[in-house]
C-alpha positions as CSV (number, residue, x, y, z in Angstrom):
1,X,11.4,-34.2,15.4
2,X,12.3,-35.9,12.1
3,X,12.5,-33.2,9.3
4,X,10.2,-35.2,7.1
5,X,7.6,-35.6,9.8
6,X,7.8,-31.8,10.7
7,X,7.3,-30.9,7.0
8,X,4.4,-33.2,6.7
9,X,2.9,-31.7,9.9
10,X,3.2,-28.2,8.4
11,X,1.3,-29.4,5.3
12,X,-1.5,-30.9,7.4
13,X,-1.8,-27.7,9.5
14,X,-2.0,-25.5,6.3
15,X,-4.6,-27.8,4.8
16,X,-6.7,-27.8,7.9
17,X,-6.5,-24.0,8.0
18,X,-7.6,-23.8,4.4
19,X,-10.5,-26.1,5.1
20,X,-11.5,-23.9,8.1
21,X,-11.4,-20.8,6.0
22,X,-13.5,-22.5,3.3
23,X,-16.0,-23.5,5.9
24,X,-16.4,-19.9,7.1
25,X,-17.0,-18.8,3.5
26,X,-19.5,-21.6,2.9
27,X,-21.4,-20.6,6.1
28,X,-21.7,-17.0,5.1
29,X,-23.0,-17.9,1.6
30,X,-25.4,-20.5,2.9
31,X,-26.9,-18.1,5.5
32,X,-27.6,-15.5,2.7
33,X,-29.2,-18.2,0.5
34,X,-31.4,-19.4,3.3
35,X,-32.4,-15.8,4.2
36,X,-33.6,-15.2,0.7
37,X,-35.5,-18.4,0.7
38,X,-37.1,-17.4,4.0
39,X,-38.6,-14.3,2.5
40,X,-35.9,-11.6,2.6
41,X,-35.7,-9.2,-0.3
42,X,-31.9,-8.7,0.4
43,X,-29.5,-10.1,3.0
44,X,-25.8,-10.1,4.0
45,X,-23.9,-12.3,6.4
46,X,-20.6,-11.6,8.2
47,X,-18.4,-14.2,9.9
48,X,-15.4,-13.3,12.1
49,X,-12.8,-15.6,13.7
50,X,-9.8,-14.6,15.6
51,X,-7.1,-15.4,18.2
52,X,-5.6,-13.1,20.8
53,X,-2.7,-13.2,23.2
54,X,-1.8,-10.5,25.7
55,X,0.3,-10.3,28.8
56,X,1.3,-7.5,31.1
57,X,4.0,-7.5,33.7
58,X,4.8,-5.1,36.6
59,X,8.1,-5.0,38.3
60,X,8.9,-8.3,36.7
61,X,5.8,-10.2,37.8
62,X,3.1,-11.3,35.5
63,X,-0.1,-9.4,36.2
64,X,-2.3,-10.5,33.4
65,X,-2.1,-13.3,30.9
66,X,-4.8,-13.9,28.3
67,X,-5.0,-16.3,25.4
68,X,-8.4,-16.6,23.7
69,X,-10.1,-17.5,20.4
70,X,-13.4,-16.3,19.2
71,X,-15.9,-17.0,16.4
72,X,-19.1,-15.1,15.7
73,X,-21.5,-14.9,12.8
74,X,-24.1,-12.2,12.1
75,X,-26.9,-11.8,9.5
76,X,-28.8,-8.7,8.3
77,X,-32.0,-9.2,6.4
78,X,-34.2,-6.8,4.6
79,X,-37.9,-7.0,3.9
80,X,-38.3,-4.0,1.6
81,X,-37.3,-1.1,3.7
82,X,-37.5,-2.9,7.0
83,X,-34.3,-4.5,8.4
84,X,-33.5,-7.1,11.1
85,X,-30.2,-8.1,12.4
86,X,-29.0,-10.9,14.8
87,X,-25.8,-12.7,15.6
88,X,-24.6,-15.9,17.2
89,X,-21.5,-17.6,18.5
90,X,-23.2,-21.0,18.2
91,X,-22.1,-22.4,14.8
92,X,-24.3,-25.6,15.1
93,X,-27.0,-26.0,12.5
94,X,-29.6,-25.3,15.2
95,X,-27.8,-22.1,16.4
96,X,-27.4,-20.8,12.9
97,X,-31.1,-21.4,12.1
98,X,-32.3,-19.8,15.3
99,X,-30.1,-16.7,14.5
100,X,-31.6,-16.5,11.0
101,X,-35.2,-17.0,12.2
102,X,-34.7,-14.2,14.7
103,X,-33.5,-11.7,12.0
104,X,-36.3,-12.6,9.6
105,X,-38.9,-12.0,12.4
106,X,-37.3,-8.7,13.4
107,X,-37.5,-7.5,9.8
108,X,-41.3,-7.9,10.0
109,X,-41.8,-5.6,12.9
110,X,-39.1,-2.9,12.6
111,X,-40.0,0.5,11.2
112,X,-39.6,1.3,7.5
113,X,-36.6,3.5,6.6
114,X,-36.5,4.9,3.1
115,X,-32.7,4.9,3.1
116,X,-32.3,1.4,4.3
117,X,-30.7,-1.2,2.1
118,X,-27.4,-2.6,0.8
119,X,-25.1,-0.9,-1.7
120,X,-26.1,-1.1,-5.4
121,X,-24.5,-4.1,-7.2
122,X,-22.4,-1.7,-9.3
123,X,-20.8,-0.3,-6.1
124,X,-19.6,-3.7,-4.8
125,X,-16.0,-4.9,-5.3
126,X,-12.7,-5.5,-3.7
127,X,-9.0,-4.7,-4.1
128,X,-6.9,-7.5,-5.7
129,X,-3.4,-8.6,-4.9
130,X,-1.5,-9.0,-1.6
131,X,-2.2,-6.0,0.7
132,X,0.3,-7.3,3.3
133,X,-2.2,-7.5,6.1
134,X,-1.4,-10.9,7.5
135,X,1.8,-12.5,8.9
136,X,1.9,-15.8,10.7
137,X,5.0,-14.8,12.6
138,X,3.1,-12.7,15.2
139,X,2.7,-16.0,17.1
140,X,6.2,-17.2,16.3
141,X,7.4,-16.8,19.9
142,X,6.5,-19.4,22.5
143,X,4.2,-17.9,25.3
144,X,7.0,-17.7,27.8
145,X,9.2,-15.7,25.4
146,X,6.3,-13.3,24.8
147,X,6.2,-12.7,28.5
148,X,9.9,-12.2,28.5
149,X,9.6,-9.5,25.8
150,X,7.4,-7.6,28.2
151,X,9.9,-8.1,31.0
152,X,12.8,-6.9,28.8
153,X,10.9,-3.7,27.8
154,X,10.2,-2.9,31.5
155,X,13.8,-3.7,32.5
156,X,15.2,-1.4,29.8
157,X,13.1,1.4,31.2
158,X,13.9,0.7,34.8
159,X,17.7,0.6,34.2
160,X,17.8,3.7,32.0
161,X,18.1,6.2,34.8
162,X,18.1,6.2,38.6
163,X,15.1,8.5,38.6
164,X,13.0,5.8,37.0
165,X,11.6,4.4,40.3
166,X,8.6,2.4,39.3
167,X,6.5,1.0,36.6
168,X,2.9,1.0,35.5
169,X,3.6,-2.1,33.6
170,X,4.9,-3.4,30.3
171,X,3.2,-5.7,27.9
172,X,3.3,-7.8,24.7
173,X,0.3,-8.7,22.6
174,X,-0.5,-10.6,19.4
175,X,-3.8,-10.8,17.4
176,X,-4.9,-12.5,14.3
177,X,-8.3,-12.3,12.6
178,X,-10.2,-13.6,9.6
179,X,-13.3,-11.9,8.2
180,X,-15.8,-13.1,5.6
181,X,-18.6,-11.1,4.1
182,X,-21.3,-12.4,1.6
183,X,-24.5,-10.8,0.4
184,X,-27.4,-11.5,-1.9
185,X,-26.0,-9.4,-4.7
186,X,-23.4,-12.1,-5.3
187,X,-20.6,-10.5,-3.4
188,X,-18.3,-12.8,-1.4
189,X,-15.0,-11.5,0.1
190,X,-12.6,-12.3,2.8
191,X,-9.3,-11.2,4.3
192,X,-7.0,-11.9,7.3
193,X,-5.2,-9.5,9.5
194,X,-2.5,-9.7,12.1
195,X,-1.0,-7.3,14.7
196,X,1.6,-7.6,17.5
197,X,2.9,-5.0,19.9
198,X,5.2,-4.3,22.8
199,X,4.8,-1.4,25.3
200,X,6.5,0.0,28.5
201,X,5.0,2.5,30.9
202,X,7.7,3.6,33.4
203,X,7.3,6.0,36.4
204,X,9.9,8.6,37.4
205,X,10.3,10.5,40.6
206,X,11.7,14.0,40.7
207,X,13.7,15.8,43.4
208,X,10.5,17.3,44.7
209,X,9.0,13.9,45.1
210,X,6.5,14.4,42.2
211,X,5.9,11.4,40.1
212,X,5.5,11.4,36.3
213,X,4.7,8.6,33.8
214,X,4.7,8.2,30.1
215,X,4.9,5.3,27.6
216,X,6.2,4.1,24.3
217,X,5.2,1.2,22.2
218,X,5.9,-0.5,18.9
219,X,3.0,-1.9,16.8
220,X,3.4,-4.0,13.6
221,X,1.5,-6.4,11.4
222,X,4.6,-8.6,11.5
223,X,6.7,-9.7,14.5
224,X,9.9,-9.2,12.4
225,X,9.2,-5.5,12.1
226,X,8.6,-4.8,15.8
227,X,11.2,-2.6,17.5
228,X,13.2,-4.5,20.1
229,X,11.9,-4.4,23.7
230,X,15.1,-2.6,24.8
231,X,14.5,0.2,22.3
232,X,10.9,0.6,23.3
233,X,11.9,0.6,27.0
234,X,14.6,3.2,26.5
235,X,12.4,5.6,24.6
236,X,9.6,5.2,27.2
237,X,12.1,6.2,29.9
238,X,13.3,9.2,27.9
239,X,9.7,10.4,27.4
240,X,9.0,10.0,31.1
241,X,12.1,11.7,32.4
242,X,11.5,14.8,30.3
243,X,8.3,15.4,32.3
244,X,10.2,15.8,35.7
245,X,10.3,19.2,37.3
246,X,7.2,20.5,35.6
247,X,6.3,24.1,36.3
248,X,3.2,26.2,36.0
249,X,3.0,29.1,33.6
250,X,0.8,32.1,33.3
251,X,-2.1,32.3,30.8
252,X,-0.8,33.4,27.4
253,X,-1.6,33.5,23.7
254,X,1.5,31.8,22.1
255,X,2.4,29.6,19.2
256,X,1.8,25.9,20.0
257,X,3.6,23.0,18.5
258,X,1.8,19.6,18.7
259,X,4.0,16.5,18.6
260,X,2.8,13.7,16.3
261,X,0.9,11.9,19.1
262,X,-1.1,15.0,20.2
263,X,-1.5,16.2,16.6
264,X,-3.0,12.8,15.8
265,X,-5.5,13.4,18.5
266,X,-6.5,16.6,16.7
267,X,-6.9,14.6,13.5
268,X,-9.2,12.2,15.4
269,X,-11.5,15.1,16.1
270,X,-11.5,16.0,12.4
271,X,-12.5,12.4,11.5
272,X,-15.5,12.7,13.8
273,X,-16.3,16.0,12.2
274,X,-16.4,14.6,8.6
275,X,-18.2,11.4,9.7
276,X,-21.4,11.2,7.5
277,X,-23.5,10.3,10.5
278,X,-22.6,13.5,12.3
279,X,-23.2,15.4,9.1
280,X,-26.7,14.2,8.3
281,X,-27.7,14.8,12.0
282,X,-26.3,18.3,11.7
283,X,-24.1,17.4,14.7
284,X,-20.8,18.7,13.1
285,X,-19.5,22.2,12.4
286,X,-18.7,20.9,8.9
287,X,-22.3,20.1,8.0
288,X,-23.2,21.7,4.7
289,X,-19.7,22.9,3.9
290,X,-18.7,20.7,1.0
291,X,-16.7,22.8,-1.4
292,X,-15.9,25.5,1.1
293,X,-12.6,26.6,2.5
294,X,-12.4,25.1,6.0
295,X,-8.7,25.2,6.6
296,X,-5.5,26.9,5.4
297,X,-4.3,26.2,1.9
298,X,-1.4,24.2,3.3
299,X,-3.8,21.6,4.7
300,X,-4.6,18.4,2.8
301,X,-6.2,15.4,4.6
302,X,-6.5,12.1,3.0
303,X,-8.2,8.8,3.9
304,X,-6.5,5.9,2.1
305,X,-7.8,2.4,2.7
306,X,-5.6,1.0,0.0
307,X,-2.1,1.4,1.5
308,X,-0.1,-1.8,1.4
309,X,0.4,-3.0,5.0
310,X,-1.6,-0.1,6.5
311,X,-3.2,-0.5,9.9
312,X,-6.5,0.8,8.4
313,X,-6.2,-1.1,5.0
314,X,-8.7,-3.7,3.8
315,X,-9.7,-5.0,0.4
316,X,-13.4,-3.9,1.0
317,X,-15.4,-2.1,3.6
318,X,-18.1,-3.5,5.9
319,X,-20.7,-3.5,3.1
320,X,-18.5,-5.1,0.3
321,X,-17.6,-1.8,-1.3
322,X,-14.0,-1.7,-2.5
323,X,-11.7,0.4,-0.3
324,X,-10.3,3.5,-1.9
325,X,-8.3,6.7,-1.5
326,X,-10.4,9.7,-0.7
327,X,-9.1,13.3,-0.5
328,X,-11.2,14.7,2.4
329,X,-9.6,18.2,2.5
330,X,-7.5,19.5,-0.4
331,X,-5.6,22.8,0.1
332,X,-8.0,23.7,2.8
333,X,-11.2,23.0,0.8
334,X,-13.6,20.3,2.1
335,X,-13.9,17.8,-0.7
336,X,-15.6,14.8,0.8
337,X,-17.2,13.4,3.9
338,X,-16.6,9.8,5.1
339,X,-19.7,7.8,4.1
340,X,-21.3,4.4,4.2
341,X,-24.3,3.6,2.0
342,X,-26.9,4.8,4.5
343,X,-25.2,8.1,5.3
344,X,-24.6,8.7,1.6
345,X,-28.3,8.1,0.8
346,X,-29.4,10.5,3.6
347,X,-27.1,13.2,2.1
348,X,-27.8,12.5,-1.6
349,X,-24.2,11.4,-2.1
350,X,-22.3,8.2,-3.0
351,X,-20.6,6.0,-0.4
352,X,-16.9,6.5,0.0
353,X,-16.3,2.9,1.0
354,X,-16.0,3.7,4.7
355,X,-18.6,1.3,6.2
356,X,-17.3,-0.3,9.4
357,X,-18.9,-3.4,10.7
358,X,-19.4,-5.7,13.7
359,X,-21.2,-8.9,13.5
360,X,-24.6,-7.4,14.4
361,X,-26.5,-4.1,13.7
362,X,-26.2,-1.8,10.8
363,X,-22.8,-0.7,9.5
364,X,-21.1,2.3,11.1
365,X,-18.6,4.6,9.6
366,X,-14.8,4.4,10.1
367,X,-11.6,5.6,8.4
368,X,-9.0,3.7,6.4
369,X,-5.6,5.2,6.9
370,X,-6.3,8.9,7.6
371,X,-3.5,11.4,7.6
372,X,-2.4,15.0,7.2
373,X,-0.1,15.4,4.2
374,X,3.3,16.1,5.6
375,X,5.4,19.2,5.0
376,X,9.2,19.5,4.4
377,X,10.4,20.9,7.7
378,X,11.9,18.9,10.6
379,X,10.3,19.3,14.1
380,X,13.6,20.8,15.3
381,X,13.4,23.4,12.5
382,X,9.8,24.3,13.4
383,X,10.7,24.7,17.1
384,X,13.8,26.8,16.2
385,X,11.6,29.6,14.8
386,X,9.7,30.1,18.1
387,X,11.0,32.6,20.7
388,X,8.4,31.7,23.3
389,X,5.7,29.0,23.0
390,X,4.6,25.6,24.0
391,X,5.4,22.1,22.7
392,X,2.4,19.8,23.6
393,X,3.3,16.2,24.4
394,X,0.1,14.9,26.0
395,X,-3.6,15.6,26.4
396,X,-5.8,15.0,29.4
397,X,-9.5,14.4,29.3
398,X,-11.7,15.5,26.4
399,X,-13.1,18.8,25.4
400,X,-14.3,19.1,21.9
401,X,-17.7,20.4,20.9
402,X,-18.3,18.9,17.5
403,X,-21.3,21.2,16.8
404,X,-19.5,24.5,17.4
405,X,-15.9,23.4,16.9
406,X,-14.9,24.8,20.3
407,X,-11.8,23.0,21.5
408,X,-10.4,22.9,25.1
409,X,-8.3,20.2,26.6
410,X,-6.0,19.8,29.5
411,X,-2.4,19.3,28.4
412,X,1.2,18.6,29.4
413,X,4.1,20.1,27.4
414,X,7.5,21.6,27.3
415,X,8.1,25.4,27.2
416,X,9.9,26.7,24.1
417,X,12.3,29.6,24.7
418,X,14.5,31.1,22.0
419,X,14.0,28.1,19.8
420,X,14.9,25.5,22.4
421,X,12.9,23.1,24.5
422,X,13.6,24.2,28.0
423,X,11.4,23.0,30.9
424,X,8.3,20.9,31.3
425,X,4.9,22.5,32.1
426,X,1.7,21.0,33.4
427,X,-1.7,21.9,34.8
428,X,-2.5,23.9,31.7
429,X,-5.3,23.9,29.1
430,X,-5.0,24.7,25.4
431,X,-8.0,26.2,23.8
432,X,-9.3,27.5,20.5
433,X,-11.9,26.9,17.8
434,X,-11.3,24.0,15.4
435,X,-12.2,26.0,12.4
436,X,-9.7,28.7,13.3
437,X,-7.0,26.2,14.4
438,X,-6.8,24.5,11.0
439,X,-6.7,27.9,9.3
440,X,-3.8,29.0,11.5
441,X,-1.4,26.0,10.9
442,X,1.8,27.9,10.1
443,X,4.1,24.9,9.9
444,X,3.8,21.2,9.1
445,X,6.6,18.7,9.8
446,X,8.1,16.1,7.6
447,X,7.8,13.4,10.4
448,X,4.7,11.5,9.3
449,X,4.7,8.0,10.7
450,X,1.9,5.5,10.9
451,X,1.7,4.0,14.4
452,X,-2.0,3.2,13.8
453,X,-4.7,3.9,11.3
454,X,-4.5,7.7,11.9
455,X,-1.2,9.7,11.6
456,X,-0.2,13.3,11.7
457,X,3.2,15.0,11.5
458,X,4.3,17.7,13.9
459,X,2.3,20.9,13.4
460,X,2.5,24.5,14.6
461,X,-0.7,26.4,15.3
462,X,-0.8,30.1,16.0
463,X,-3.5,32.1,17.8
464,X,-4.4,29.5,20.5
465,X,-4.7,30.2,24.2
466,X,-2.6,28.4,26.8
467,X,-4.5,28.8,30.1
468,X,-2.4,28.4,33.2
469,X,-2.1,30.5,36.4
């Protein structure tokens, strides 16, 4: 193509994209305006648009291939303390009017809720500046090359060792999204996001014929920052091979070291425990414990929705409240729950800007970038201190009682003997009580790495039971 023609085409594409983004914003603002004219005392509208590509291969053959775009709009209207909510994927004038009429009618018949309503105008706002959430390069590869990235990841796993005998697949994905929120308090905000990923899931066979599998992936907002498929495939193979020859162990009470992936799963349970919805329903062992010591003094947990480029970052939450950094646990003391406006009102508190939102229904509660503050010790140093214990590398199933804090999950790990990782173990369960577990964290690693919106470094917990034979 002639360079001048190509350059002109890029300008046209950008201009049409800008027009489309402006159209979404206009739609949201217009729906709010019409809701108010139709008798609502308050209203907000959310518009989402996105594109998704995903492919998976198995033994070199394409198993799935998906490329799709979606658009949806939702409206929430209030008539005093009554609320109605509807959504539509039909952006025609008739479709939008039908959606709005439905919400207005629902708001006439739903039950009154004294805590219903939008945030106060003074609570609304958004972060300024470039938060590095969107990169066009996630779609820079042609579709065939995206498939080839998945094949390359799988090939790197399969060729890493003769004991890698199969594959549960490998994949490549890319997603972009655009979100607009407007409400009757005059708030209008929008942002765009992008993600891309590559993954490999190899299968290995040991001398006893037992098969094991594991995975590794790389996820980034920008294609330029993805690990190579070869690097992903090699790590996936290494993680799978270390599971071969697993033994059973006898039930014991020993130090347990959780790798960053399983430690993150523990942090996921803590996020559930500080969720304002669970708190006001008294469905969490942390209900009523603000200001109390709930963990060891070495434990600080933070939710930060402002981190540049973070997987959980956004300029504002699902209600138009500016994202923020919230210290949830500081030196073991519970300082804050995660709250949206509704949960905050139920508890007599202020929102923490953690409203999550689909296109319909009332906002839920989510996290920004939630993490355990790292320590200064390397994982190797933490393991070196243990004469006999367990290094947990995977969880199976679920087993967390949020009300009592009782924790019990099936696990796979590697036995630690005299400060060294020795042999893999499986068919075990690790158990304890969440309140005791966070009080008995005796070492925190320096290896904090965000591979999603929740991250935790390696941690050692004493006093737990490993149930085996």
